[in-house]
All heavy atoms as TSV, in Angstrom:
chain	resi	resn	atom	element	x	y	z
A	1	MET	N	N	7.717	16.310	2.684
A	1	MET	CA	C	8.035	14.922	2.421
A	1	MET	C	C	6.807	14.210	1.868
A	1	MET	O	O	5.723	14.342	2.397
A	1	MET	CB	C	8.463	14.224	3.705
A	1	MET	CG	C	9.813	14.634	4.209
A	1	MET	SD	S	10.323	13.521	5.513
A	1	MET	CE	C	10.738	14.703	6.753
A	2	VAL	N	N	7.011	13.449	0.825
A	2	VAL	CA	C	5.916	12.753	0.174
A	2	VAL	C	C	6.086	11.248	0.350
A	2	VAL	O	O	7.170	10.712	0.175
A	2	VAL	CB	C	5.890	13.092	-1.340
A	2	VAL	CG1	C	4.802	12.328	-2.042
A	2	VAL	CG2	C	5.729	14.586	-1.545
A	3	ALA	N	N	5.006	10.579	0.696
A	3	ALA	CA	C	5.023	9.118	0.793
A	3	ALA	C	C	4.959	8.537	-0.611
A	3	ALA	O	O	4.423	9.153	-1.524
A	3	ALA	CB	C	3.845	8.640	1.621
A	4	LYS	N	N	5.528	7.340	-0.788
A	4	LYS	CA	C	5.483	6.714	-2.107
A	4	LYS	C	C	5.339	5.207	-1.974
A	4	LYS	O	O	5.759	4.605	-0.989
A	4	LYS	CB	C	6.729	7.048	-2.906
A	4	LYS	CG	C	8.006	6.471	-2.339
A	4	LYS	CD	C	9.194	6.792	-3.222
A	4	LYS	CE	C	10.448	6.136	-2.637
A	4	LYS	NZ	N	11.600	6.332	-3.492
A	5	PHE	N	N	4.711	4.614	-2.987
A	5	PHE	CA	C	4.579	3.168	-3.064
A	5	PHE	C	C	5.794	2.591	-3.775
A	5	PHE	O	O	6.303	3.174	-4.713
A	5	PHE	CB	C	3.316	2.775	-3.844
A	5	PHE	CG	C	2.053	2.956	-3.061
A	5	PHE	CD1	C	1.280	4.094	-3.222
A	5	PHE	CD2	C	1.641	1.996	-2.168
A	5	PHE	CE1	C	0.122	4.264	-2.507
A	5	PHE	CE2	C	0.472	2.148	-1.446
A	5	PHE	CZ	C	-0.288	3.284	-1.609
A	6	GLU	N	N	6.209	1.424	-3.317
A	6	GLU	CA	C	7.342	0.722	-3.897
A	6	GLU	C	C	6.897	-0.711	-4.188
A	6	GLU	O	O	6.398	-1.393	-3.297
A	6	GLU	CB	C	8.455	0.727	-2.859
A	6	GLU	CG	C	9.829	0.557	-3.349
A	6	GLU	CD	C	10.821	0.727	-2.206
A	6	GLU	OE1	O	10.887	-0.167	-1.340
A	6	GLU	OE2	O	11.505	1.764	-2.186
A	7	LEU	N	N	7.036	-1.162	-5.419
A	7	LEU	CA	C	6.664	-2.510	-5.835
A	7	LEU	C	C	7.924	-3.359	-5.859
A	7	LEU	O	O	8.956	-2.915	-6.370
A	7	LEU	CB	C	6.028	-2.451	-7.226
A	7	LEU	CG	C	5.575	-3.758	-7.856
A	7	LEU	CD1	C	4.471	-4.400	-7.037
A	7	LEU	CD2	C	5.091	-3.496	-9.269
A	8	TYR	N	N	7.857	-4.577	-5.302
A	8	TYR	CA	C	9.044	-5.430	-5.290
A	8	TYR	C	C	8.661	-6.907	-5.324
A	8	TYR	O	O	7.523	-7.268	-5.044
A	8	TYR	CB	C	9.919	-5.134	-4.064
A	8	TYR	CG	C	9.293	-5.484	-2.727
A	8	TYR	CD1	C	9.618	-6.676	-2.084
A	8	TYR	CD2	C	8.390	-4.634	-2.122
A	8	TYR	CE1	C	9.047	-6.999	-0.852
A	8	TYR	CE2	C	7.826	-4.943	-0.899
A	8	TYR	CZ	C	8.154	-6.133	-0.262
A	8	TYR	OH	O	7.591	-6.452	0.932
A	9	GLU	N	N	9.634	-7.740	-5.669
A	9	GLU	CA	C	9.452	-9.185	-5.685
A	9	GLU	C	C	10.054	-9.744	-4.398
A	9	GLU	O	O	11.202	-9.434	-4.056
A	9	GLU	CB	C	10.147	-9.772	-6.907
A	9	GLU	CG	C	9.821	-11.228	-7.139
A	9	GLU	CD	C	10.371	-11.754	-8.464
A	9	GLU	OE1	O	10.781	-10.939	-9.312
A	9	GLU	OE2	O	10.391	-12.976	-8.621
A	10	ASP	N	N	9.281	-10.567	-3.674
A	10	ASP	CA	C	9.781	-11.101	-2.410
A	10	ASP	C	C	10.612	-12.369	-2.626
A	10	ASP	O	O	10.796	-12.820	-3.762
A	10	ASP	CB	C	8.642	-11.323	-1.407
A	10	ASP	CG	C	7.643	-12.390	-1.838
A	10	ASP	OD1	O	7.951	-13.202	-2.736
A	10	ASP	OD2	O	6.546	-12.419	-1.245
A	11	LYS	N	N	11.112	-12.950	-1.550
A	11	LYS	CA	C	11.983	-14.129	-1.629
A	11	LYS	C	C	11.278	-15.339	-2.238
A	11	LYS	O	O	11.922	-16.208	-2.806
A	11	LYS	CB	C	12.504	-14.491	-0.244
A	11	LYS	CG	C	13.451	-13.479	0.322
A	11	LYS	CD	C	13.892	-13.859	1.724
A	11	LYS	CE	C	14.754	-12.772	2.324
A	11	LYS	NZ	N	15.138	-13.080	3.704
A	12	ALA	N	N	9.962	-15.394	-2.138
A	12	ALA	CA	C	9.180	-16.513	-2.676
A	12	ALA	C	C	8.852	-16.315	-4.160
A	12	ALA	O	O	8.188	-17.151	-4.768
A	12	ALA	CB	C	7.900	-16.691	-1.879
A	13	GLY	N	N	9.296	-15.193	-4.734
A	13	GLY	CA	C	9.023	-14.916	-6.142
A	13	GLY	C	C	7.658	-14.306	-6.395
A	13	GLY	O	O	7.196	-14.240	-7.536
A	14	GLU	N	N	6.992	-13.849	-5.330
A	14	GLU	CA	C	5.698	-13.190	-5.474
A	14	GLU	C	C	5.893	-11.683	-5.324
A	14	GLU	O	O	6.942	-11.223	-4.883
A	14	GLU	CB	C	4.709	-13.737	-4.449
A	14	GLU	CG	C	4.414	-15.210	-4.716
A	14	GLU	CD	C	3.305	-15.763	-3.855
A	14	GLU	OE1	O	2.945	-15.146	-2.833
A	14	GLU	OE2	O	2.784	-16.828	-4.211
A	15	TYR	N	N	4.879	-10.929	-5.705
A	15	TYR	CA	C	4.979	-9.470	-5.711
A	15	TYR	C	C	4.262	-8.873	-4.516
A	15	TYR	O	O	3.217	-9.344	-4.093
A	15	TYR	CB	C	4.409	-8.909	-7.017
A	15	TYR	CG	C	5.192	-9.371	-8.206
A	15	TYR	CD1	C	4.812	-10.502	-8.915
A	15	TYR	CD2	C	6.352	-8.713	-8.591
A	15	TYR	CE1	C	5.558	-10.958	-9.988
A	15	TYR	CE2	C	7.103	-9.159	-9.668
A	15	TYR	CZ	C	6.699	-10.281	-10.357
A	15	TYR	OH	O	7.449	-10.732	-11.415
A	16	ARG	N	N	4.849	-7.829	-3.991
A	16	ARG	CA	C	4.294	-7.073	-2.865
A	16	ARG	C	C	4.540	-5.588	-3.121
A	16	ARG	O	O	5.368	-5.227	-3.934
A	16	ARG	CB	C	4.976	-7.443	-1.553
A	16	ARG	CG	C	4.750	-8.863	-1.108
A	16	ARG	CD	C	5.552	-9.151	0.162
A	16	ARG	NE	N	5.356	-10.510	0.596
A	16	ARG	CZ	C	4.443	-10.893	1.480
A	16	ARG	NH1	N	3.651	-10.012	2.036
A	16	ARG	NH2	N	4.327	-12.166	1.811
A	17	PHE	N	N	3.825	-4.765	-2.384
A	17	PHE	CA	C	4.150	-3.341	-2.405
A	17	PHE	C	C	4.202	-2.855	-0.980
A	17	PHE	O	O	3.666	-3.463	-0.065
A	17	PHE	CB	C	3.163	-2.528	-3.253
A	17	PHE	CG	C	1.732	-2.572	-2.784
A	17	PHE	CD1	C	1.265	-1.688	-1.825
A	17	PHE	CD2	C	0.843	-3.487	-3.332
A	17	PHE	CE1	C	-0.057	-1.718	-1.406
A	17	PHE	CE2	C	-0.486	-3.524	-2.915
A	17	PHE	CZ	C	-0.934	-2.640	-1.960
A	18	ARG	N	N	4.921	-1.789	-0.791
A	18	ARG	CA	C	4.993	-1.154	0.515
A	18	ARG	C	C	4.845	0.346	0.319
A	18	ARG	O	O	5.177	0.880	-0.734
A	18	ARG	CB	C	6.272	-1.512	1.249
A	18	ARG	CG	C	7.533	-1.191	0.527
A	18	ARG	CD	C	8.739	-1.723	1.295
A	18	ARG	NE	N	9.836	-1.942	0.367
A	18	ARG	CZ	C	10.643	-2.983	0.396
A	18	ARG	NH1	N	10.507	-3.909	1.308
A	18	ARG	NH2	N	11.606	-3.100	-0.465
A	19	LEU	N	N	4.356	0.986	1.342
A	19	LEU	CA	C	4.210	2.438	1.342
A	19	LEU	C	C	5.283	2.981	2.263
A	19	LEU	O	O	5.391	2.572	3.422
A	19	LEU	CB	C	2.821	2.839	1.836
A	19	LEU	CG	C	2.515	4.334	1.904
A	19	LEU	CD1	C	2.642	4.996	0.536
A	19	LEU	CD2	C	1.128	4.566	2.489
A	20	LYS	N	N	6.105	3.871	1.724
A	20	LYS	CA	C	7.189	4.463	2.497
A	20	LYS	C	C	6.882	5.939	2.729
A	20	LYS	O	O	6.504	6.663	1.811
A	20	LYS	CB	C	8.516	4.357	1.752
A	20	LYS	CG	C	9.131	2.989	1.824
A	20	LYS	CD	C	10.531	3.039	1.254
A	20	LYS	CE	C	11.326	1.823	1.620
A	20	LYS	NZ	N	12.706	1.933	1.129
A	21	ALA	N	N	7.083	6.355	3.970
A	21	ALA	CA	C	6.931	7.770	4.318
A	21	ALA	C	C	8.070	8.554	3.687
A	21	ALA	O	O	9.062	7.976	3.234
A	21	ALA	CB	C	6.947	7.934	5.833
A	22	GLY	N	N	7.950	9.855	3.672
A	22	GLY	CA	C	8.975	10.710	3.089
A	22	GLY	C	C	10.348	10.536	3.727
A	22	GLY	O	O	11.370	10.743	3.085
A	23	ASN	N	N	10.377	10.073	4.980
A	23	ASN	CA	C	11.651	9.865	5.665
A	23	ASN	C	C	12.218	8.459	5.426
A	23	ASN	O	O	13.218	8.080	6.012
A	23	ASN	CB	C	11.515	10.129	7.169
A	23	ASN	CG	C	10.587	9.142	7.857
A	23	ASN	OD1	O	10.033	8.238	7.247
A	23	ASN	ND2	N	10.410	9.342	9.157
A	24	GLY	N	N	11.531	7.666	4.582
A	24	GLY	CA	C	12.007	6.327	4.246
A	24	GLY	C	C	11.445	5.214	5.113
A	24	GLY	O	O	11.662	4.035	4.842
A	25	GLU	N	N	10.705	5.579	6.155
A	25	GLU	CA	C	10.120	4.565	7.039
A	25	GLU	C	C	9.002	3.818	6.327
A	25	GLU	O	O	8.142	4.421	5.685
A	25	GLU	CB	C	9.571	5.226	8.302
A	25	GLU	CG	C	8.958	4.253	9.276
A	25	GLU	CD	C	8.375	4.938	10.500
A	25	GLU	OE1	O	8.501	6.165	10.631
A	25	GLU	OE2	O	7.790	4.227	11.323
A	26	ILE	N	N	8.992	2.494	6.419
A	26	ILE	CA	C	7.926	1.679	5.830
A	26	ILE	C	C	6.723	1.761	6.758
A	26	ILE	O	O	6.807	1.423	7.933
A	26	ILE	CB	C	8.376	0.218	5.648
A	26	ILE	CG1	C	9.541	0.159	4.665
A	26	ILE	CG2	C	7.205	-0.639	5.169
A	26	ILE	CD1	C	10.216	-1.194	4.583
A	27	ILE	N	N	5.591	2.220	6.206
A	27	ILE	CA	C	4.400	2.382	7.027
A	27	ILE	C	C	3.283	1.413	6.644
A	27	ILE	O	O	2.285	1.325	7.338
A	27	ILE	CB	C	3.899	3.847	6.999
A	27	ILE	CG1	C	3.658	4.327	5.578
A	27	ILE	CG2	C	4.881	4.756	7.707
A	27	ILE	CD1	C	3.100	5.742	5.488
A	28	LEU	N	N	3.470	0.667	5.557
A	28	LEU	CA	C	2.478	-0.318	5.132
A	28	LEU	C	C	3.166	-1.328	4.226
A	28	LEU	O	O	3.981	-0.947	3.392
A	28	LEU	CB	C	1.345	0.368	4.365
A	28	LEU	CG	C	0.257	-0.532	3.814
A	28	LEU	CD1	C	-1.089	0.116	4.042
A	28	LEU	CD2	C	0.462	-0.805	2.351
A	29	THR	N	N	2.852	-2.616	4.401
A	29	THR	CA	C	3.321	-3.662	3.499
A	29	THR	C	C	2.107	-4.480	3.085
A	29	THR	O	O	1.289	-4.849	3.931
A	29	THR	CB	C	4.357	-4.573	4.197
A	29	THR	OG1	O	5.456	-3.775	4.625
A	29	THR	CG2	C	4.872	-5.630	3.254
A	30	SER	N	N	2.002	-4.787	1.817
A	30	SER	CA	C	0.842	-5.506	1.293
A	30	SER	C	C	0.964	-7.005	1.503
A	30	SER	O	O	2.018	-7.525	1.869
A	30	SER	CB	C	0.691	-5.233	-0.203
A	30	SER	OG	O	1.680	-5.957	-0.932
A	31	GLU	N	N	-0.120	-7.683	1.193
A	31	GLU	CA	C	-0.086	-9.139	1.086
A	31	GLU	C	C	0.682	-9.488	-0.181
A	31	GLU	O	O	1.028	-8.590	-0.953
A	31	GLU	CB	C	-1.511	-9.681	1.004
A	31	GLU	CG	C	-2.276	-9.221	-0.237
A	31	GLU	CD	C	-3.729	-9.675	-0.244
A	31	GLU	OE1	O	-4.159	-10.383	0.670
A	31	GLU	OE2	O	-4.434	-9.305	-1.184
A	32	SER	N	N	0.933	-10.761	-0.427
A	32	SER	CA	C	1.662	-11.145	-1.642
A	32	SER	C	C	0.686	-11.403	-2.789
A	32	SER	O	O	-0.452	-11.812	-2.575
A	32	SER	CB	C	2.512	-12.387	-1.389
A	32	SER	OG	O	1.704	-13.487	-1.048
A	33	TYR	N	N	1.162	-11.142	-3.995
A	33	TYR	CA	C	0.390	-11.347	-5.221
A	33	TYR	C	C	1.223	-12.209	-6.168
A	33	TYR	O	O	2.423	-12.008	-6.294
A	33	TYR	CB	C	0.102	-10.012	-5.920
A	33	TYR	CG	C	-0.759	-9.071	-5.113
A	33	TYR	CD1	C	-0.189	-8.184	-4.199
A	33	TYR	CD2	C	-2.134	-9.051	-5.273
A	33	TYR	CE1	C	-0.979	-7.306	-3.464
A	33	TYR	CE2	C	-2.931	-8.179	-4.541
A	33	TYR	CZ	C	-2.343	-7.314	-3.636
A	33	TYR	OH	O	-3.121	-6.456	-2.923
A	34	LYS	N	N	0.583	-13.143	-6.829
A	34	LYS	CA	C	1.299	-14.006	-7.778
A	34	LYS	C	C	1.652	-13.256	-9.060
A	34	LYS	O	O	2.646	-13.552	-9.696
A	34	LYS	CB	C	0.480	-15.246	-8.086
A	34	LYS	CG	C	0.308	-16.143	-6.860
A	34	LYS	CD	C	-0.139	-17.522	-7.232
A	34	LYS	CE	C	-0.346	-18.366	-6.000
A	34	LYS	NZ	N	0.841	-18.667	-5.263
A	35	GLN	N	N	0.828	-12.294	-9.432
A	35	GLN	CA	C	1.059	-11.545	-10.665
A	35	GLN	C	C	1.400	-10.093	-10.350
A	35	GLN	O	O	0.781	-9.464	-9.487
A	35	GLN	CB	C	-0.180	-11.596	-11.556
A	35	GLN	CG	C	-0.532	-12.994	-12.001
A	35	GLN	CD	C	-1.798	-13.016	-12.846
A	35	GLN	OE1	O	-2.466	-12.011	-13.006
A	35	GLN	NE2	N	-2.112	-14.176	-13.378
A	36	LYS	N	N	2.366	-9.579	-11.085
A	36	LYS	CA	C	2.799	-8.191	-10.899
A	36	LYS	C	C	1.643	-7.221	-11.152
A	36	LYS	O	O	1.478	-6.228	-10.424
A	36	LYS	CB	C	3.953	-7.902	-11.855
A	36	LYS	CG	C	4.663	-6.607	-11.606
A	36	LYS	CD	C	5.871	-6.482	-12.526
A	36	LYS	CE	C	6.734	-5.318	-12.167
A	36	LYS	NZ	N	7.944	-5.252	-12.986
A	37	ALA	N	N	0.825	-7.520	-12.159
A	37	ALA	CA	C	-0.310	-6.649	-12.490
A	37	ALA	C	C	-1.292	-6.554	-11.319
A	37	ALA	O	O	-1.880	-5.497	-11.081
A	37	ALA	CB	C	-1.021	-7.155	-13.742
A	38	SER	N	N	-1.462	-7.638	-10.583
A	38	SER	CA	C	-2.368	-7.627	-9.424
A	38	SER	C	C	-1.822	-6.734	-8.318
A	38	SER	O	O	-2.577	-6.010	-7.664
A	38	SER	CB	C	-2.561	-9.048	-8.899
A	38	SER	OG	O	-3.169	-9.857	-9.873
A	39	ALA	N	N	-0.518	-6.770	-8.097
A	39	ALA	CA	C	0.095	-5.900	-7.093
A	39	ALA	C	C	-0.050	-4.435	-7.503
A	39	ALA	O	O	-0.357	-3.575	-6.667
A	39	ALA	CB	C	1.563	-6.262	-6.907
A	40	LYS	N	N	0.147	-4.149	-8.785
A	40	LYS	CA	C	-0.022	-2.775	-9.274
A	40	LYS	C	C	-1.458	-2.312	-9.062
A	40	LYS	O	O	-1.704	-1.171	-8.680
A	40	LYS	CB	C	0.349	-2.678	-10.752
A	40	LYS	CG	C	1.830	-2.703	-11.003
A	40	LYS	CD	C	2.116	-2.540	-12.491
A	40	LYS	CE	C	3.595	-2.487	-12.766
A	40	LYS	NZ	N	3.879	-2.304	-14.192
A	41	ASN	N	N	-2.416	-3.210	-9.285
A	41	ASN	CA	C	-3.819	-2.878	-9.073
A	41	ASN	C	C	-4.075	-2.564	-7.597
A	41	ASN	O	O	-4.837	-1.654	-7.279
A	41	ASN	CB	C	-4.706	-4.032	-9.537
A	41	ASN	CG	C	-6.172	-3.681	-9.477
A	41	ASN	OD1	O	-6.593	-2.663	-10.001
A	41	ASN	ND2	N	-6.947	-4.530	-8.835
A	42	GLY	N	N	-3.430	-3.309	-6.709
A	42	GLY	CA	C	-3.557	-3.042	-5.276
A	42	GLY	C	C	-3.061	-1.657	-4.907
A	42	GLY	O	O	-3.653	-0.976	-4.071
A	43	ILE	N	N	-1.983	-1.230	-5.536
A	43	ILE	CA	C	-1.448	0.113	-5.292
A	43	ILE	C	C	-2.466	1.167	-5.729
A	43	ILE	O	O	-2.708	2.135	-5.021
A	43	ILE	CB	C	-0.113	0.318	-6.041
A	43	ILE	CG1	C	0.974	-0.545	-5.403
A	43	ILE	CG2	C	0.294	1.790	-6.036
A	43	ILE	CD1	C	2.278	-0.591	-6.189
A	44	GLU	N	N	-3.079	0.955	-6.871
A	44	GLU	CA	C	-4.056	1.925	-7.387
A	44	GLU	C	C	-5.348	1.917	-6.582
A	44	GLU	O	O	-5.990	2.949	-6.423
A	44	GLU	CB	C	-4.358	1.628	-8.851
A	44	GLU	CG	C	-3.173	1.866	-9.756
A	44	GLU	CD	C	-3.418	1.443	-11.193
A	44	GLU	OE1	O	-4.570	1.112	-11.537
A	44	GLU	OE2	O	-2.450	1.430	-11.956
A	45	LEU	N	N	-5.717	0.770	-6.050
A	45	LEU	CA	C	-6.972	0.641	-5.321
A	45	LEU	C	C	-6.937	1.341	-3.962
A	45	LEU	O	O	-7.916	1.949	-3.551
A	45	LEU	CB	C	-7.297	-0.841	-5.122
A	45	LEU	CG	C	-8.609	-1.180	-4.442
A	45	LEU	CD1	C	-9.777	-0.673	-5.280
A	45	LEU	CD2	C	-8.719	-2.673	-4.229
A	46	GLY	N	N	-5.818	1.293	-3.258
A	46	GLY	CA	C	-5.718	1.864	-1.912
A	46	GLY	C	C	-6.153	3.307	-1.810
A	46	GLY	O	O	-7.088	3.618	-1.071
A	47	PRO	N	N	-5.526	4.213	-2.556
A	47	PRO	CA	C	-5.933	5.621	-2.465
A	47	PRO	C	C	-7.379	5.853	-2.885
A	47	PRO	O	O	-8.072	6.691	-2.312
A	47	PRO	CB	C	-4.967	6.328	-3.420
A	47	PRO	CG	C	-3.778	5.427	-3.468
A	47	PRO	CD	C	-4.327	4.032	-3.344
A	48	ARG	N	N	-7.876	5.089	-3.859
A	48	ARG	CA	C	-9.276	5.230	-4.286
A	48	ARG	C	C	-10.216	4.851	-3.155
A	48	ARG	O	O	-11.214	5.517	-2.914
A	48	ARG	CB	C	-9.554	4.324	-5.494
A	48	ARG	CG	C	-9.426	5.007	-6.799
A	48	ARG	CD	C	-10.145	4.247	-7.911
A	48	ARG	NE	N	-9.985	2.813	-7.822
A	48	ARG	CZ	C	-9.322	2.055	-8.681
A	48	ARG	NH1	N	-8.733	2.598	-9.706
A	48	ARG	NH2	N	-9.254	0.761	-8.526
A	49	GLU	N	N	-9.920	3.758	-2.461
A	49	GLU	CA	C	-10.775	3.322	-1.360
A	49	GLU	C	C	-10.759	4.334	-0.226
A	49	GLU	O	O	-11.792	4.634	0.349
A	49	GLU	CB	C	-10.337	1.940	-0.857
A	49	GLU	CG	C	-10.601	0.820	-1.838
A	49	GLU	CD	C	-12.082	0.613	-2.118
A	49	GLU	OE1	O	-12.858	0.379	-1.172
A	49	GLU	OE2	O	-12.464	0.691	-3.294
A	50	CYS	N	N	-9.604	4.867	0.098
A	50	CYS	CA	C	-9.517	5.877	1.163
A	50	CYS	C	C	-10.279	7.137	0.787
A	50	CYS	O	O	-10.992	7.700	1.596
A	50	CYS	CB	C	-8.060	6.236	1.446
A	50	CYS	SG	S	-7.251	5.075	2.533
A	51	SER	N	N	-10.128	7.574	-0.462
A	51	SER	CA	C	-10.800	8.804	-0.864
A	51	SER	C	C	-12.309	8.624	-0.928
A	51	SER	O	O	-13.050	9.584	-0.869
A	51	SER	CB	C	-10.259	9.296	-2.215
A	51	SER	OG	O	-10.587	8.400	-3.243
A	52	ALA	N	N	-12.763	7.372	-1.020
A	52	ALA	CA	C	-14.200	7.103	-1.023
A	52	ALA	C	C	-14.734	6.992	0.410
A	52	ALA	O	O	-15.893	6.660	0.610
A	52	ALA	CB	C	-14.487	5.812	-1.797
A	53	GLY	N	N	-13.863	7.232	1.397
A	53	GLY	CA	C	-14.292	7.186	2.790
A	53	GLY	C	C	-14.258	5.793	3.388
A	53	GLY	O	O	-14.728	5.578	4.495
A	54	ARG	N	N	-13.702	4.821	2.657
A	54	ARG	CA	C	-13.611	3.465	3.182
A	54	ARG	C	C	-12.292	3.311	3.936
A	54	ARG	O	O	-11.250	3.688	3.436
A	54	ARG	CB	C	-13.669	2.458	2.034
A	54	ARG	CG	C	-14.981	2.485	1.297
A	54	ARG	CD	C	-14.975	1.446	0.172
A	54	ARG	NE	N	-16.189	1.542	-0.596
A	54	ARG	CZ	C	-16.309	2.189	-1.743
A	54	ARG	NH1	N	-15.274	2.805	-2.270
A	54	ARG	NH2	N	-17.453	2.214	-2.383
A	55	PRO	N	N	-12.335	2.728	5.125
A	55	PRO	CA	C	-11.099	2.566	5.893
A	55	PRO	C	C	-10.212	1.470	5.327
A	55	PRO	O	O	-10.697	0.505	4.761
A	55	PRO	CB	C	-11.592	2.186	7.284
A	55	PRO	CG	C	-12.905	1.524	7.040
A	55	PRO	CD	C	-13.495	2.229	5.839
A	56	LEU	N	N	-8.917	1.647	5.455
A	56	LEU	CA	C	-7.956	0.603	5.135
A	56	LEU	C	C	-7.399	0.100	6.452
A	56	LEU	O	O	-7.243	0.848	7.392
A	56	LEU	CB	C	-6.803	1.152	4.279
A	56	LEU	CG	C	-7.144	1.592	2.874
A	56	LEU	CD1	C	-5.878	2.112	2.189
A	56	LEU	CD2	C	-7.731	0.463	2.072
A	57	ARG	N	N	-7.075	-1.181	6.518
A	57	ARG	CA	C	-6.488	-1.739	7.730
A	57	ARG	C	C	-5.067	-2.169	7.427
A	57	ARG	O	O	-4.826	-2.852	6.451
A	57	ARG	CB	C	-7.291	-2.920	8.237
A	57	ARG	CG	C	-8.645	-2.512	8.716
A	57	ARG	CD	C	-9.241	-3.577	9.618
A	57	ARG	NE	N	-10.455	-3.094	10.206
A	57	ARG	CZ	C	-10.507	-2.433	11.348
A	57	ARG	NH1	N	-9.419	-2.184	12.016
A	57	ARG	NH2	N	-11.653	-2.014	11.834
A	58	ALA	N	N	-4.143	-1.753	8.249
A	58	ALA	CA	C	-2.743	-2.118	8.108
A	58	ALA	C	C	-2.238	-2.615	9.449
A	58	ALA	O	O	-2.136	-1.840	10.394
A	58	ALA	CB	C	-1.922	-0.925	7.640
A	59	GLU	N	N	-2.011	-3.901	9.535
A	59	GLU	CA	C	-1.502	-4.513	10.758
A	59	GLU	C	C	-2.319	-4.089	11.978
A	59	GLU	O	O	-1.786	-3.659	12.986
A	59	GLU	CB	C	-0.018	-4.187	10.940
A	59	GLU	CG	C	0.833	-4.742	9.824
A	59	GLU	CD	C	2.301	-4.414	9.973
A	59	GLU	OE1	O	2.736	-3.976	11.051
A	59	GLU	OE2	O	3.021	-4.618	8.991
A	60	GLY	N	N	-3.646	-4.165	11.855
A	60	GLY	CA	C	-4.520	-3.871	12.978
A	60	GLY	C	C	-4.782	-2.409	13.237
A	60	GLY	O	O	-5.493	-2.066	14.164
A	61	ILE	N	N	-4.224	-1.528	12.425
A	61	ILE	CA	C	-4.424	-0.093	12.620
A	61	ILE	C	C	-5.348	0.413	11.522
A	61	ILE	O	O	-5.097	0.195	10.347
A	61	ILE	CB	C	-3.093	0.673	12.568
A	61	ILE	CG1	C	-2.169	0.177	13.682
A	61	ILE	CG2	C	-3.328	2.173	12.666
A	61	ILE	CD1	C	-0.768	0.693	13.567
A	62	GLU	N	N	-6.417	1.060	11.904
A	62	GLU	CA	C	-7.340	1.595	10.921
A	62	GLU	C	C	-6.831	2.945	10.438
A	62	GLU	O	O	-6.464	3.799	11.229
A	62	GLU	CB	C	-8.729	1.744	11.528
A	62	GLU	CG	C	-9.764	2.087	10.507
A	62	GLU	CD	C	-11.163	2.026	11.078
A	62	GLU	OE1	O	-11.318	1.949	12.301
A	62	GLU	OE2	O	-12.094	2.067	10.289
A	63	VAL	N	N	-6.781	3.117	9.113
A	63	VAL	CA	C	-6.271	4.336	8.524
A	63	VAL	C	C	-7.379	4.971	7.686
A	63	VAL	O	O	-7.990	4.316	6.854
A	63	VAL	CB	C	-5.057	4.047	7.609
A	63	VAL	CG1	C	-4.537	5.324	6.986
A	63	VAL	CG2	C	-3.967	3.336	8.384
A	64	ARG	N	N	-7.671	6.235	7.928
A	64	ARG	CA	C	-8.667	6.959	7.130
A	64	ARG	C	C	-8.043	8.260	6.644
A	64	ARG	O	O	-7.188	8.825	7.291
A	64	ARG	CB	C	-9.905	7.314	7.969
A	64	ARG	CG	C	-10.762	6.143	8.326
A	64	ARG	CD	C	-11.985	6.636	9.056
A	64	ARG	NE	N	-12.803	5.544	9.503
A	64	ARG	CZ	C	-13.862	5.116	8.845
A	64	ARG	NH1	N	-14.227	5.675	7.731
A	64	ARG	NH2	N	-14.560	4.114	9.321
A	65	THR	N	N	-8.520	8.707	5.501
A	65	THR	CA	C	-8.059	10.008	5.024
A	65	THR	C	C	-9.068	11.067	5.518
A	65	THR	O	O	-10.225	10.790	5.695
A	65	THR	CB	C	-7.985	10.055	3.487
A	65	THR	OG1	O	-9.264	9.725	2.952
A	65	THR	CG2	C	-6.955	9.088	2.969
A	66	THR	N	N	-8.581	12.249	5.709
A	66	THR	CA	C	-9.453	13.349	6.098
A	66	THR	C	C	-9.135	14.551	5.235
A	66	THR	O	O	-7.998	14.734	4.803
A	66	THR	CB	C	-9.260	13.742	7.578
A	66	THR	OG1	O	-7.896	14.067	7.787
A	66	THR	CG2	C	-9.668	12.619	8.508
A	67	ASP	N	N	-10.135	15.348	4.948
A	67	ASP	CA	C	-9.907	16.589	4.211
A	67	ASP	C	C	-9.411	17.636	5.191
A	67	ASP	O	O	-9.976	17.819	6.257
A	67	ASP	CB	C	-11.190	17.086	3.557
A	67	ASP	CG	C	-11.657	16.157	2.449
A	67	ASP	OD1	O	-10.785	15.535	1.813
A	67	ASP	OD2	O	-12.863	16.046	2.235
A	68	VAL	N	N	-8.342	18.317	4.811
A	68	VAL	CA	C	-7.786	19.323	5.704
A	68	VAL	C	C	-7.859	20.674	5.031
A	68	VAL	O	O	-7.750	20.819	3.879
A	68	VAL	CB	C	-6.300	19.031	6.022
A	68	VAL	CG1	C	-5.847	19.886	7.180
A	68	VAL	CG2	C	-6.088	17.579	6.333
């Protein structure tokens, strides 16, 4: 199962993205962005930051990538 990012427009007309696990469970939701391009940039930035060893925070949970 592969996780995937999903870009969407919220009720306020702003853009957000969420990360869905392979089983469809939402495991991360972003802040809102006024521009679609900014939300897309957020999607691209997340994996880069994790791979650089920088932690991401999602609703108070620290997430780090590890080499296996």
